Steps between C-alpha positions, in 0.01 A plus 500: 500500500328199337198507275163444659318187383177547308416131516189387683459170680293384204769578239770341716284188541452488122876498439554230763217284360630527142850399608374211712293376204825461311541826307857621471620823659523641149141404418363642826700820450386537141134446588502735798724775363772455763864414450619146576702646787192665650296180474782297658525754783124480562504121502798479737345758733194277529692179568474346154799282407626588153560225247834476324516628143377242251325291765196308385170634637328281758204309358197504718 
């Protein structure tokens, strides 16, 4: 039996926004108290394409 998510739409949106602004998985995980694996899983589940390791953030 899997663990039940305690994340709200707002906290999920925050993780997605941080990553899309160019923060690394590690930075998002560190800021939000999740593991990199958990953040990656959240992003993938919401259709966010993950950058390759060491990729340069997109300037906007």
